[in-house]
C-alpha positions as a printed NumPy array, in Angstrom:
array([[ 87.305, 140.742, 103.242],
       [ 90.55 , 139.614, 103.804],
       [ 93.698, 141.473, 101.827],
       [ 95.152, 139.171,  99.247],
       [ 98.37 , 137.258,  99.873],
       [101.452, 138.944,  98.223],
       [103.689, 137.168,  96.294],
       [107.099, 135.35 ,  97.735],
       [110.653, 136.405,  97.207],
       [111.237, 133.765,  94.589],
       [108.177, 134.829,  92.656],
       [109.212, 138.665,  92.926],
       [112.616, 137.454,  91.485],
       [110.56 , 135.643,  88.537],
       [108.415, 138.457,  88.08 ],
       [111.453, 140.795,  87.667],
       [113.041, 138.567,  85.02 ],
       [109.824, 138.173,  82.984],
       [109.375, 141.847,  83.027],
       [113.097, 142.676,  81.284],
       [112.215, 143.939,  77.862],
       [113.851, 144.699,  74.498],
       [113.527, 148.509,  75.057],
       [115.245, 150.467,  77.504],
       [112.014, 152.998,  77.961],
       [109.965, 149.615,  78.879],
       [112.538, 148.668,  81.331],
       [112.956, 151.684,  83.008],
       [109.059, 151.994,  83.467],
       [108.299, 148.749,  84.732],
       [111.261, 148.484,  87.176],
       [110.068, 151.988,  88.589],
       [106.374, 150.553,  88.896],
       [108.071, 147.216,  90.645],
       [110.11 , 149.157,  92.737],
       [107.313, 150.923,  94.274],
       [104.432, 148.108,  94.007],
       [105.983, 144.796,  94.125],
       [105.646, 143.857,  97.898],
       [102.24 , 144.812,  97.308],
       [101.152, 142.419,  94.316],
       [ 98.845, 139.325,  94.58 ],
       [ 99.129, 136.339,  92.457],
       [ 96.149, 138.116,  90.237],
       [ 98.207, 140.787,  89.922],
       [101.337, 138.848,  88.669],
       [ 98.975, 136.497,  86.275],
       [ 97.565, 139.678,  84.723],
       [101.16 , 141.299,  84.356],
       [102.344, 137.932,  82.654],
       [ 99.792, 138.34 ,  79.979],
       [100.804, 141.867,  79.756],
       [104.815, 141.373,  79.215],
       [103.838, 138.767,  76.403],
       [102.971, 141.995,  74.369],
       [105.216, 143.209,  71.56 ],
       [108.311, 145.678,  73.045],
       [106.85 , 148.387,  70.949],
       [102.807, 147.943,  71.492],
       [103.678, 147.784,  75.156],
       [105.727, 151.045,  75.107],
       [102.812, 152.618,  73.301],
       [100.675, 151.535,  76.061],
       [102.801, 152.77 ,  78.643],
       [103.002, 156.014,  76.98 ],
       [ 99.472, 156.257,  76.32 ],
       [ 99.678, 156.431,  72.487],
       [ 97.517, 153.268,  72.436],
       [ 94.961, 151.963,  74.86 ],
       [ 94.573, 148.244,  76.167],
       [ 92.283, 146.117,  73.685],
       [ 90.616, 142.8  ,  73.116],
       [ 91.912, 140.172,  75.767],
       [ 94.156, 142.811,  77.378],
       [ 91.468, 145.153,  78.298],
       [ 90.318, 144.097,  81.865],
       [ 89.814, 145.906,  85.224],
       [ 92.758, 144.46 ,  86.823],
       [ 95.437, 145.471,  83.568],
       [ 93.963, 148.867,  83.895],
       [ 94.594, 149.186,  87.308],
       [ 98.115, 148.101,  86.742],
       [ 98.591, 150.075,  83.961],
       [ 97.544, 153.371,  85.408],
       [100.047, 152.61 ,  88.365],
       [102.558, 152.419,  85.504],
       [101.773, 155.612,  84.081],
       [102.178, 157.682,  87.754],
       [105.038, 159.848,  87.541]])
């Protein structure tokens, strides 16, 4: 199976802009994740991250810090994988 295409530079810039959060802690975790993985992200990853970024800042922080887990429409294999990568030290 061929690898999924990665996102373009303009898409990366849009994703980083969309990832900006009201809580510094979220910004730090998400920026670290993007610094490490953005060159490998597929369109499906970007779509999943965009859904995750729709969450309230405090709810997202709880998820990122493992004080809560993904539930309902957010509990998908793709988001679980991306979240695991975000939680890496």
